[in-house]
Residue, then its C-alpha position, 0 to 999 in steps of 0.5 A: m456135397a454128398y457124403i458116403m458111409s461105406y461098410v464091409a462085412a463077412v456074412p455066413t454064405d448060408k445066410k444070404d437070404a436073411y442078410s438080404k432081408h436085413a439089408a432091405l430093412a436097414a436101407q428103408i430106416f436110413k432112407d427114412h432118416g435122410a440117406t438118399r441112396v443105399v447100395e448093398c453088394w454080395g461078394d462075387e470076385v473078392p480074392p484074399g490078399e497076401v498083405t491086405s484085402f477085403p477078406r482079411a479085413v473082416q476076417a472072413r472064414d471059408d463059409e462066409t461071403v464078403v459083402m460091402g455097401w454104402q449109403e449116400w447122404p446129401d451132406k455130412a451134416t445130414h448124415d451126422a444128424g440122421m445116423p444116430q436117429a437111424m440107429q435108435d429107430s425102433r425097427f432096429q431095436s426089434v431085430r433079434e438077430v443080425p445075420f453077421d458078426g458085427k464085431r468084424l464089420i468095418f465102416a468109414g465115412f467119405q467125402k465124395l471126390l469124383d462122381i462121373 
């Protein structure tokens, strides 16, 4: 069954183009290492919550936009084998500046429960 790796980050709003280019490179790397699908989303309606929310989770500042995305892998075993290879891929190693604060990125893996 498909395995989903999901993530949320805060990106400086003025770095949307740089993030888009970075996301396209990352998507290709993940696909080359076994992901079947990669989706990236730029925040449009992402309200701050009183207790918890996407903006609070990534400590988004006023000049940042919340992004979220996911990678779909054929199964957990493929993810577990492919993710370390992807992260060590020389194309990632050549990236000089990531257009977001990786310390505030949150991510998690999920087993697909329903897909309609």
